[in-house]
C-alpha positions in Angstrom: 9.0 -5.3 -3.8 11.9 -3.0 -2.4 13.8 -4.8 0.2 15.4 -2.1 2.4 17.7 -2.3 5.8 16.1 -1.8 9.0 16.6 1.3 10.6 18.0 1.8 14.2 14.8 2.3 15.8 13.5 -0.9 14.0 16.2 -2.9 15.3 16.1 -1.5 18.9 12.4 -2.7 18.8 13.5 -6.1 17.6 16.3 -6.4 20.4 13.8 -5.2 23.1 11.4 -8.2 21.6 14.1 -10.6 22.3 15.1 -9.3 25.7 18.7 -8.1 24.2 20.3 -5.0 25.9 22.1 -3.4 22.9 23.6 0.2 22.6 22.9 2.6 19.5 26.5 1.9 18.7 25.7 -1.8 18.7 22.7 -1.6 16.8 24.5 0.5 14.2 27.3 -2.1 13.9 24.8 -4.9 13.3 23.0 -2.8 10.8 26.3 -2.6 8.8 26.9 -6.2 8.9 23.6 -6.8 7.5 24.6 -5.5 3.6 25.4 -9.0 2.3 22.2 -10.6 3.6 20.0 -7.6 2.1 21.9 -8.5 -1.2 20.6 -12.1 -1.1 17.0 -10.9 -0.2 16.9 -8.4 -3.1 18.4 -11.3 -5.3 15.6 -13.6 -4.3 13.3 -11.0 -4.8 14.4 -10.9 -8.7 14.3 -14.5 -9.3 11.2 -16.1 -10.7 9.5 -18.7 -8.3 7.8 -22.0 -9.3 4.1 -21.9 -9.3 1.4 -24.9 -9.1 0.0 -25.6 -12.4 -3.0 -24.2 -14.1 -4.2 -26.7 -16.8 -7.9 -26.1 -17.7 -9.4 -23.1 -18.9 -12.0 -21.3 -16.9 -13.8 -18.0 -16.5 -14.2 -16.0 -13.4 -17.8 -16.9 -12.6 -20.0 -14.8 -10.2 -21.3 -14.2 -6.5 -24.9 -15.7 -6.5 -27.8 -13.7 -5.5 -29.8 -14.8 -2.7 -32.6 -16.3 -4.8 -29.9 -18.7 -6.3 -28.3 -19.2 -2.7 -31.1 -20.3 -0.5 -29.0 -21.6 2.3 -26.3 -19.4 1.8 -23.9 -22.2 1.0 -22.2 -21.1 -1.9 -19.6 -18.2 -1.8 -18.9 -18.2 -5.5 -20.4 -19.9 -8.6 -18.5 -21.1 -11.7 -18.0 -23.9 -14.2 -14.7 -25.4 -14.6 -14.8 -28.7 -16.8 -12.2 -30.8 -16.7 -11.0 -33.9 -19.0 -13.8 -35.4 -21.0 -13.5 -38.7 -19.4 -12.6 -40.2 -16.0 -13.7 -41.2 -12.8 -15.6 -38.1 -11.9 -17.1 -37.4 -15.3 -20.5 -36.0 -14.9 -19.8 -35.2 -11.4 -20.4 -31.5 -10.0 -18.2 -30.6 -7.4 -18.3 -27.9 -4.7 -15.0 -26.6 -3.3 -14.5 -25.6 0.3 -13.4 -22.0 0.0 -10.1 -22.5 2.0 -9.0 -24.2 -1.1 -7.1 -22.5 -3.9 -8.8 -22.3 -7.4 -6.7 -20.2 -10.0 -8.9 -17.1 -11.1 -11.8 -17.9 -8.5 -12.0 -15.4 -5.6 -11.4 -16.9 -2.2 -12.3 -15.5 1.1 -12.0 -18.6 3.7 -14.9 -17.0 5.4 -13.1 -13.7 6.5 -13.1 -10.3 5.1 -9.4 -10.5 5.9 -9.0 -12.0 2.8 -11.8 -10.6 0.5 -10.7 -9.7 -2.9 -7.9 -12.1 -3.2 -7.9 -14.4 -6.2 -5.5 -17.0 -6.2 -3.3 -17.8 -9.2 -2.7 -21.3 -8.8 -4.9 -24.7 -8.3 -4.5 -26.9 -5.5 -3.0 -30.4 -5.9 -6.7 -31.7 -5.5 -8.4 -29.4 -7.9 -6.1 -30.6 -10.4 -6.7 -34.2 -9.7 -10.5 -33.5 -9.6 -10.5 -32.0 -13.1 -8.1 -34.5 -14.6 -10.8 -36.9 -13.7 -13.3 -35.5 -15.6 -15.0 -33.5 -12.5 -16.3 -30.2 -13.0 -15.9 -27.6 -10.2 -19.3 -25.9 -9.9 -18.2 -23.3 -7.7 -16.8 -22.4 -4.0 -18.6 -23.3 -1.0 -18.8 -21.1 2.1 -16.7 -22.0 5.1 -16.3 -20.8 8.6 -14.3 -17.4 9.3 -10.7 -19.0 9.2 -12.3 -22.3 9.4 -12.5 -21.9 13.3 -15.9 -22.6 14.0 -17.9 -26.0 14.5 -21.0 -24.3 13.8 -22.0 -22.1 10.6 -22.5 -18.9 12.1 -19.0 -17.2 11.8 -18.4 -16.7 8.3 -18.2 -13.0 7.2 -20.8 -13.6 4.3 -23.4 -14.4 6.9 -24.8 -17.8 8.4 -25.2 -21.0 6.4 -28.8 -22.7 6.9 -29.5 -26.5 7.6 -31.2 -27.8 4.3 -33.2 -29.9 7.0 -34.5 -27.0 9.1 -34.0 -23.5 8.2 -32.5 -21.4 11.2 -30.5 -24.4 12.5 -26.7 -24.9 12.1 -25.1 -26.9 9.0 -22.2 -27.7 11.2 -18.4 -26.0 10.5 -16.1 -25.4 9.3 -17.3 -26.8 6.0 -20.7 -25.8 6.4 -21.1 -24.8 2.8 -20.0 -28.2 1.4 -22.4 -30.2 3.8 -25.4 -27.8 2.9 -24.9 -27.8 -0.8 -24.8 -31.8 -0.7 -27.9 -32.1 1.4 -29.8 -29.7 -0.8 -28.9 -31.8 -3.6 -26.8 -28.9 -5.6 -23.6 -30.8 -6.1 -22.8 -34.4 -6.2 -19.6 -34.0 -4.3 -17.9 -31.8 -2.0 -14.4 -31.2 -0.2 -14.0 -30.2 3.3 -11.2 -29.5 5.6 -10.7 -31.0 9.0 -8.6 -29.6 12.0 -11.0 -30.6 14.8 -13.7 -32.2 13.0 -14.6 -29.8 10.2 -15.5 -32.3 7.5 -17.3 -34.8 10.0 -19.3 -32.4 12.0 -21.0 -30.6 9.3 -21.9 -34.1 7.4 -23.4 -35.2 10.8 -25.5 -31.8 11.3 -26.6 -32.3 7.4 -27.0 -35.9 7.1 -24.3 -36.5 4.3 -21.2 -38.7 4.3 -18.0 -36.8 5.4 -14.5 -38.8 5.8 -11.3 -37.5 7.5 -8.8 -39.6 5.6 -5.5 -40.8 7.5 -3.5 -37.7 8.3 -1.4 -37.3 5.0 -3.1 -39.6 2.6 -4.6 -36.4 0.8 -1.9 -33.7 -0.3 -2.9 -30.3 1.5 -0.7 -28.4 -1.1 -2.7 -24.9 -2.2 -5.0 -25.1 0.9 -5.0 -22.5 3.5 -3.1 -24.0 6.2 -4.3 -24.0 10.3 -1.8 -26.4 11.9 0.6 -28.5 10.2 0.0 -31.7 12.4 -3.5 -31.3 12.4 -4.4 -30.4 8.8 -6.6 -32.7 6.6 -9.0 -32.3 3.6 -11.1 -35.1 2.3 -14.4 -35.9 0.3 -18.0 -35.3 1.1 -20.9 -37.1 -0.7 -24.5 -38.2 -0.3 -23.3 -41.8 -0.5 -20.0 -43.8 0.7 -19.7 -44.9 -2.8 -19.3 -41.1 -4.1 -16.9 -40.6 -1.2 -14.7 -43.5 -1.8 -14.3 -42.5 -5.4 -13.5 -39.0 -4.5 -11.1 -40.3 -2.4 -9.4 -42.5 -4.8 -8.8 -39.4 -7.0 -7.5 -36.9 -4.7 -5.2 -39.3 -2.4 -1.5 -39.9 -3.2 1.6 -38.3 -3.0 2.3 -35.1 -4.4 6.0 -34.4 -3.3 5.0 -31.1 -2.2 3.4 -31.7 1.3 5.6 -32.6 4.2 2.5 -34.0 5.9 2.6 -37.0 3.5 4.9 -40.0 4.0 7.0 -41.0 1.1 6.0 -44.3 1.2 2.3 -43.6 0.6 0.4 -46.2 -1.4 -3.3 -45.4 -1.7 -5.9 -47.8 -2.9 -8.6 -48.4 -5.4 -11.4 -47.6 -2.4 -14.2 -48.0 -4.6 -13.3 -51.8 -5.5 -13.4 -52.6 -1.8 -17.2 -51.6 -1.7 -18.7 -55.2 -2.0 -21.2 -54.8 0.9 -19.5 -57.8 2.5 -18.5 -57.3 6.0 -19.0 -60.6 7.4 -16.8 -61.0 10.4 -15.9 -57.2 11.1 -15.6 -56.5 14.5 -17.0 -53.3 15.6 -16.3 -51.6 19.1 -19.0 -49.0 20.6 -16.5 -46.7 22.7 -18.3 -46.0 25.9 -16.6 -42.8 26.4 -17.9 -41.3 23.3 -21.5 -41.4 24.7 -22.8 -39.3 27.5 -20.9 -36.3 27.6 -22.1 -34.0 30.3 -24.1 -31.0 29.1 -23.4 -32.0 25.6 -24.9 -35.5 24.8 -28.8 -35.8 23.8 -30.7 -39.0 24.5 -32.1 -39.5 21.2 -28.4 -39.2 19.8 -26.6 -41.5 21.7 -29.6 -44.1 21.4 -29.8 -43.8 17.6 -26.0 -44.4 17.2 -26.2 -47.5 19.4 -29.1 -48.7 17.8 -27.5 -48.2 14.1 -24.5 -49.9 15.2 -26.4 -53.2 16.0 -27.8 -53.1 12.5 -24.2 -54.3 11.5 -25.3 -57.5 12.9 -27.6 -58.2 9.9 -24.8 -58.3 7.4 -22.5 -60.9 9.8 -20.5 -58.4 11.6 -20.0 -58.5 15.3 -20.6 -55.7 17.6 -19.3 -55.1 21.4 -18.5 -52.1 23.9 -15.1 -51.3 24.4 -13.5 -48.7 26.9 -10.7 -46.1 25.9 -10.6 -44.0 29.1 -8.1 -41.4 27.5 -10.7 -40.4 25.1 -12.0 -38.2 27.7 -8.8 -36.2 27.7 -8.4 -36.0 24.0 -9.9 -32.5 23.8 -7.9 -31.4 26.4 -4.8 -32.6 24.5 -6.4 -31.4 21.0 -6.3 -27.9 22.6 -2.9 -26.4 23.1 -1.7 -27.9 19.6 -4.9 -26.2 18.1 -4.5 -23.1 20.2 -0.9 -22.6 19.9 -0.1 -24.1 16.7 -2.8 -22.0 15.1 -1.5 -18.8 16.5 2.1 -19.5 15.6 1.4 -20.8 12.1 -2.0 -19.1 10.8 -1.1 -15.6 12.6 2.4 -15.0 13.4 3.4 -17.0 10.1 0.6 -15.5 8.0 -0.6 -19.0 7.1 3.0 -20.3 5.8 5.1 -20.3 8.6 8.7 -21.6 8.3 10.6 -24.7 8.8 8.9 -27.1 6.3 9.5 -28.2 3.1 7.0 -27.7 0.2 4.8 -25.3 -1.7 4.6 -22.0 -0.2 1.8 -19.9 -1.4 3.3 -16.2 -1.6 0.6 -14.6 -3.2 -1.9 -15.9 -0.2 0.7 -15.2 2.2 0.9 -11.5 0.9 -2.8 -11.1 0.7 -3.5 -12.5 4.3 -0.9 -10.6 5.7 -1.7 -7.3 4.6 -5.7 -7.9 5.4 -4.8 -9.4 8.5 -2.9 -6.5 9.6 -5.6 -4.0 8.4 -8.6 -5.5 9.5 -7.7 -7.7 12.8 -10.6 -6.3 14.7 -12.6 -7.7 12.3 -11.8 -11.4 13.0 -14.3 -13.9 14.3 -14.9 -14.1 18.1 -13.3 -17.6 17.9 -10.4 -16.3 16.1 -9.6 -13.7 18.7 -10.2 -15.9 21.4 -7.6 -18.5 20.0 -4.9 -15.8 19.2 -5.1 -14.0 22.1 -4.9 -17.2 24.2 -2.0 -18.8 22.1 -0.1 -15.5 22.1 -0.3 -15.9 26.0 0.7 -19.3 26.2 3.7 -19.1 23.7 5.0 -15.9 25.6 4.4 -16.7 29.1 5.0 -20.5 29.0 7.4 -20.7 26.3 5.3 -23.3 24.1 6.0 -26.2 26.9 2.1 -27.1 27.0 2.2 -27.4 23.0 5.3 -29.5 23.5 3.5 -31.7 26.0 0.5 -32.2 23.9 2.3 -33.2 21.2 4.1 -35.7 23.2 0.8 -37.0 24.7 -0.6 -37.6 21.1 1.5 -40.3 20.7 0.0 -42.0 24.2 -3.5 -40.8 22.8 -3.0 -42.7 19.4 -1.6 -45.9 21.1 -4.8 -45.9 23.3 -7.0 -45.9 20.3 -4.6 -48.5 18.3 -5.0 -50.7 21.4 -8.5 -50.8 21.0 -8.3 -51.3 17.1 -6.4 -54.5 17.7 -9.4 -55.9 19.1 -11.6 -54.5 16.8 -11.6 -53.4 13.0 -13.7 -50.0 13.5 -14.5 -48.0 16.5 -17.9 -46.4 16.7 -19.5 -43.6 18.6 -21.7 -40.2 17.8 -20.1 -37.8 15.4 -21.4 -34.9 17.4 -22.9 -35.6 20.7 -26.1 -33.5 19.8 -28.3 -32.8 16.6 -27.8 -29.5 14.8 -28.2 -26.7 17.1 -29.9 -23.3 16.4 -28.1 -20.7 14.9 -27.3 -17.9 17.4 -29.3 -14.5 16.6 -26.9 -12.0 14.8 -27.0 -9.7 18.1 -26.3 -12.7 20.4 -23.6 -12.0 23.2 -20.2 -13.2 22.6 -20.3 -15.8 24.9 -23.1 -17.7 23.1 -21.4 -17.0 19.6 -18.5 -18.7 21.1 -20.2 -21.5 22.8 -21.8 -22.4 19.4 -18.7 -22.0 17.6 -16.6 -24.6 19.9 -19.1 -26.8 21.7 -19.5 -29.5 19.0 -16.0 -31.6 18.6 -15.4 -33.6 21.7 -15.6 -36.8 19.8 -14.1 -35.3 16.2 -10.9 -33.8 17.5 -9.2 -36.6 19.0 -8.8 -38.3 15.4 -7.2 -35.0 13.9 -4.5 -35.5 16.7 -4.0 -39.0 16.0 -4.5 -39.1 12.3 -6.7 -42.3 12.3 -9.3 -42.1 9.5 -12.8 -41.2 10.8 -16.0 -40.9 8.9 -19.3 -39.4 9.6 -22.3 -41.7 8.6 -26.0 -40.5 8.5 -27.8 -43.2 10.9 -31.4 -41.6 11.2 -33.5 -38.6 11.9 -34.9 -37.4 15.1 -36.9 -34.2 15.4 -36.4 -33.7 11.8 -32.8 -33.6 12.0 -30.3 -35.9 11.1 -28.0 -38.2 13.5 -24.5 -38.9 12.5 -22.2 -42.2 13.5 -18.8 -41.8 13.2 -16.9 -44.7 12.1 -12.9 -44.9 13.0 -10.4 -47.0 11.8 -6.6 -48.1 11.8 -4.4 -45.8 10.1 -4.3 -46.3 6.4 -7.1 -48.6 6.6 -9.6 -45.9 5.0 -10.8 -48.7 2.9 -12.2 -50.7 5.8 -14.0 -47.5 7.2 -15.6 -47.1 3.8 -16.7 -50.6 3.5 -18.2 -50.4 6.7 -19.9 -47.3 5.8 -21.1 -48.5 2.7 -22.4 -51.8 4.0 -24.5 -49.9 6.7 -25.8 -47.6 3.8 -27.3 -50.9 2.2 -28.8 -52.0 5.3 -30.2 -48.8 5.9 -32.0 -49.1 2.4 
């Protein structure tokens, strides 16, 4: 790539953008003073950068035909075999299509990235293969992962296997649908506002958003550094625990991870024994005006009482700030996403770790060329995020990040009295997919309405898991279990015990 000096006109535009009043003489002087820096840029361009390792052979695979993809949940099919033995031997795994798998096309739900083929494996992909898992393909995700429902991907809507024409949830829509359909054993999801847990709830599978930083995000398309999570999805709590065991742990390349991180042998804690476990039903997680469905609220309350059959105690708790959590999440999500994923072309600056430059280049080119084709929810986020940053100078993002500590403290206080908090994962069951010609207002409402109970824990980082807890009108109900930070094992143990009671 030829690194060139800016022209006088380009410098004038830059000066105007930063409200500098500079003469042509000023601009010419500054342009001359850039020579040394430009030499450095050119030398950096010549140097070879380190890449994430690609350790297992693979072929490109293929885009499945509709008859092989009845729920439109696959983006790409392949078969990448890992080690001959390990904790995931014999397990077929779907990888959400915001995760880099070398040699396999990646679209992240949007035409902006169409044609991009990563040249690296994300850390979690290498770990899955090292553990003997087989990568069976890339699952459809929503456009840039900015939707709670499954109608925004540029490959078309993903259908709920329980009821065609209904949402599979988002943004890890394909992962949940493939699990519910029995097409794979395990799947990877991503979560910035609930995108593991919401599709798990709608499709009736298990989905864990781990404690923030437990699983490395290296090699995955970022949205907002303080909200980014990736984690396991499966049809059983035990399989979720096994997958978490494999993918958790420090990789030294992700600034989201603390240096003293100590993952556990999560599957070994699934004894079915939860005697003495204290569960708190969070009052404010029920009865959301205009959103909560009576059968969902009642089903989750009834399901929670089943824990008493295995010796746990259940009580109701109140966390009033839970009703404000979505208001704290929104400025972080809207402005943080705009600054990192749009202005920063998915990588941004000011963090140490692995920057995927091939992904940055492909996304930047596509975003400039095809921005008008971005999803409705993405356009809304970008327009508002740009305005709030420019007009209010980022103060509401900053204030929301400060309030995030207050929010975390509120849940932590409740978790001193209880070991696990409980509420509906989603206030409603799976919703009908909007028609292709639906008005913009309906498309956006369906894309964003589902997350008031899930998004708080992306802000606070607590582990939170959707557990299938029943059916109503042919659609699954999801119960969310929330634990103390770094006590993902307790959440999994509770989920596993409930699963045994269900049977």
